[in-house]
C-alpha positions as CSV (number, residue, x, y, z in Angstrom):
1,M,0.0,0.0,0.0
2,T,1.4,3.4,-1.0
3,H,0.1,6.6,0.5
4,T,0.5,9.8,-1.6
5,F,0.7,13.4,-0.4
6,T,0.9,16.4,-2.8
7,L,2.4,19.7,-2.0
8,Q,3.4,23.0,-3.7
9,V,6.9,24.4,-3.4
10,Y,6.7,27.9,-2.0
11,Y,9.3,30.7,-2.1
12,E,10.1,30.1,1.6
13,D,11.1,26.5,0.8
14,T,13.9,27.6,-1.6
15,D,17.4,29.0,-1.3
16,M,18.6,32.1,-3.1
17,G,18.8,30.2,-6.4
18,G,15.1,29.2,-6.3
19,I,16.1,25.5,-5.5
20,V,14.5,23.7,-2.6
21,Y,16.8,23.9,0.4
22,H,18.0,20.5,1.3
23,A,16.5,20.4,4.9
24,N,13.0,21.1,3.5
25,Y,12.8,17.7,2.0
26,L,12.8,16.4,5.5
27,R,9.8,18.7,6.3
28,F,8.0,17.5,3.2
29,I,8.3,13.8,4.1
30,E,7.4,14.5,7.7
31,R,4.2,16.1,6.6
32,A,3.5,13.1,4.4
33,R,4.1,10.7,7.3
34,S,1.7,12.7,9.5
35,Q,-1.0,12.5,6.8
36,W,-0.4,8.8,6.3
37,V,-0.8,8.2,10.1
38,K,-4.0,10.3,10.0
39,S,-5.3,8.3,7.1
40,L,-4.9,5.1,9.3
41,G,-7.4,6.7,11.7
42,I,-4.7,7.4,14.4
43,D,-5.1,10.7,16.3
44,Q,-1.5,11.7,17.2
45,I,-2.7,14.3,19.6
46,A,-4.7,11.8,21.6
47,L,-1.8,9.3,21.3
48,R,0.6,11.9,22.8
49,E,-1.9,12.7,25.6
50,A,-1.9,9.0,26.3
51,G,1.9,9.2,26.6
52,V,3.0,7.8,23.3
53,V,4.9,9.6,20.5
54,F,6.7,8.6,17.3
55,V,10.4,9.4,17.0
56,V,12.6,9.1,13.9
57,R,15.5,6.9,14.9
58,H,17.4,6.6,11.5
59,M,17.2,8.1,8.1
60,D,19.1,7.5,4.9
61,C,18.5,10.1,2.1
62,D,19.5,10.6,-1.5
63,Y,19.1,13.9,-3.3
64,L,18.8,13.0,-6.9
65,S,17.5,16.2,-8.7
66,A,16.6,19.7,-7.8
67,A,13.0,20.8,-7.1
68,R,12.3,24.4,-7.6
69,F,10.0,27.3,-6.6
70,E,6.4,26.6,-7.7
71,D,7.0,22.9,-8.5
72,E,4.2,20.5,-7.5
73,L,5.7,17.5,-5.6
74,T,4.2,14.2,-4.7
75,V,5.5,12.2,-1.7
76,E,4.9,8.5,-1.8
77,T,5.1,6.6,1.5
78,R,5.4,2.9,1.5
79,V,5.9,0.5,4.5
80,L,8.9,-1.7,4.3
81,D,8.6,-3.6,7.5
82,V,7.0,-3.4,11.0
83,T,8.0,-4.9,14.3
84,G,6.4,-4.3,17.7
85,A,8.0,-0.9,18.3
86,R,9.7,-0.2,15.0
87,L,8.5,0.9,11.6
88,R,10.6,1.2,8.4
89,L,9.3,3.3,5.5
90,E,10.4,4.3,2.1
91,Q,9.5,7.8,1.1
92,V,10.0,9.1,-2.5
93,V,9.5,12.7,-3.6
94,L,8.5,13.1,-7.2
95,R,8.0,15.9,-9.7
96,D,6.1,14.9,-12.8
97,R,6.9,11.2,-12.0
98,Q,10.6,12.0,-11.8
99,V,12.2,11.0,-8.5
100,V,14.0,14.0,-6.9
101,F,14.6,12.7,-3.4
102,T,14.4,9.3,-1.6
103,A,14.6,8.4,2.0
104,R,14.4,5.2,4.1
105,V,13.1,6.2,7.5
106,T,13.0,4.2,10.7
107,V,10.4,5.4,13.2
108,V,10.0,4.0,16.7
109,S,7.3,4.4,19.2
110,M,8.2,5.7,22.6
111,E,6.6,6.8,25.9
112,V,7.0,10.5,26.5
113,S,9.5,9.5,29.2
114,G,11.7,8.1,26.5
115,R,11.1,4.4,27.0
116,P,10.3,2.3,24.0
117,T,6.7,1.1,23.7
118,R,4.6,-0.8,21.2
119,L,3.4,0.8,18.0
120,P,-0.4,1.4,17.8
121,A,-2.2,-1.8,16.6
122,E,-3.3,-0.1,13.3
123,I,0.4,0.2,12.3
124,R,1.5,-3.2,13.6
125,A,-1.3,-4.7,11.5
126,L,0.3,-3.4,8.4
127,G,3.3,-5.7,9.0
128,R,1.0,-8.7,8.5
129,G,0.2,-7.6,4.9
130,L,3.9,-7.5,3.8
């Protein structure tokens, strides 16, 4: 299952040359992950109030091509594997079906105290379909 999220590159997302600043790709894929979690019916505010948060543990990124001011980008998010407390995702940023950025992201579930805890059941269930 692949989740898609579309966004517009604004002037504030770019450097002086009109090219997307490298750190903003991380913001784009974070927004896409948040929308993906929401699409699963998980309320992250309620989850945090219950004492559980998601934390990025590891990320491996490749910048392949430059996105620019006013480009429309699509972020595709795909689950690679799921364990009790760990989720690995592949996220691809595309412009007109051309890959401009890729990331493999490991997310863990933690108590707000910093102790590991199990992922929500809705996410753990995704691992059974892989």
